[in-house]
N, C-alpha and C positions, 0 to 999 in steps of 0.2 A: 440741479439734476433731480429728477423724481426718484422716489424710493424704489419703485419698480425697476427703473433703469439701472440703478446701483446694484440691486439684487441680481439682475440679469448679467451685469458685468462680472460680479463676484462669481456667479455660477459658471460663466464662460471661462474665467481664469482657473477655477477649480478643475473643470473638465480638461482644459489644455495642460494643466500641471499634472493631472493624473495620467493623461496620455503620454506626456514627456517622460514621466517616471517609468511608465510601462515599457516604453521603447528602450530605455537604458537597462532594464533588468535582463538577466540571462534567460535564454530559452530552455535551458536544461534544468530539471528539478532533481534533487537527490535528497532522500530522507533515509536515515539509518538509526537503528537502535540495536543494543546488544544486551545479553544477559549470560551469566554463568550458571550452568545446571550440573548438579552432582549426579552425573550419569555418563556412560561411555557414548561416543559419537553414534555407534550402531543403534543404541536405544533411542537417542534423540531423533535420528534420521527416520525411524519408523513412524514418527508423528508428523513428519514433514512431507515425505514422498508418497504418502497415501492420503488422498484428499478426504476419505471417509474418517480418517483420524484427525485431519486438519480441522474439520467442523466442530470437533469436540472442544478444542481450545481456542478457536478463532474468536477474536473480539467482536466480530460482526454477527455471529450466530445468536447471541443474546439480544441483539437489536431487533430481530424479527423471528421469533420462535416458529411462526407459520411460513417461513420462507420455503419456497419450492426449490429442491436441489436435484440434480442428476449427476451421475458419475459415469465415465466411460474410459476405456483403455486400461492397460495393465498398470497397477500401482508400481511405483519406483522405476518407471520407464518413460522415455520421451513419448509424448502423445497422451499420457494420462490426463484426463480432463474433468473439470468440475464446473458445472453451470448452475447459476442461481437466478431466481426472480423473487424479489421481495418488496417490502414496503419502501417508502421514500428514503428511509435511513440507509438501506442497503442497496437499493436499485436493482439493476439487471446487469448480468455480466458472465464472464467465464474466465477460467484459469487453465492453462495447459503447460505441462512440463516441456521445456524446450531444450534443456541441457541438464545432464545429471552426472555427478561424480560420486559414486556410492560412499556414503558416510562422510562426505567432505563438502559438497556444493550442489545446489539445486537452483536452476534458473526457471522462472515461470513467466510465461507471457500472459498478461492480463488484458482483457477487453471489457471496457465499461460501457459498451454500446455507444450511445451518442456522446458520452463523456470522454471517449478516446481510449487509446491503448498505452500500455506501459510495461515495464519489466520489474519483477520483484525477484530477489535472490535471498537464499539462506546459505550462509557459510558456517561450517563447523570447524572449530579450532580446538584441538586437544589441549587441555590444561592439566596441571598436577592434580587438581581436585575434581575434574570432570570435563565438561565441554563448554566452550564459549560459543554462543549462537549469535550471529550477526544477521539481522533482517534488514534488507535495503530495498529501496523503491526508486526507480528512475523513470522519468517521463519527459518527453519533448513537448513543449508548450507552443511551439511555432513562433511566428513573428507578431501575432496580434498582441497589442499592448495590454488589453484586458485579460487575455489568457495568461500572459506573463505575470500580471499582478496576482492572478489567482495562484499561479505556480509559486510565487514568493510566499504565499500563506500555506502551502501544502504541508510543511512541517507541523504547523499548528493543527491542520485538519486531520492528519493521519498519524502523527508522532505519538500522540496519547494512545491511539488504538494499537499501534505497534508495541508500546510498552505494556499495555494491558494484555495483549496477546502473548507476549513473551513471558509475562508473569503467570498467565494461565497455563502455558506450556510447561513452565518450571514446576508449578504446583501439580499438574497432571502427572508428570514424570516422577517427581520426588515423593509423592504420597504413597 
């Protein structure tokens, strides 16, 4: 067998293996991080339910200081919206509050343009020394094996950003 035929067979096997793994992966992605903040839930919630406050501690604001942003709707209300257009690191998209339980929970519909839609949530749990904030992200990747492979890496993609954002939130509130 020639070297090029062997390389072609190896490449074909790798592609088939990648597709097979992708088909077996789940279609649903869940990423979650949490932090405890020395503040009452009401104080923490002010930084979550108002997107103009969100951009102060958001991990993505620092990735494109020239990012264009617009805000609409009433803060702390269903329909409050934040839209952005930035460089390659932050892309284009929007966030809109879809469910709110004052000082307890906030669901936000995310639209990443061509990269799809997802849901992110903030849950606040009262603790003895303050408030535990749980930030979660859920996305349906569909049945495409390549998309499902990307979904399997989502924790690596945004988990660090969530941790950074929560630390920024904690530092903003506790200072």
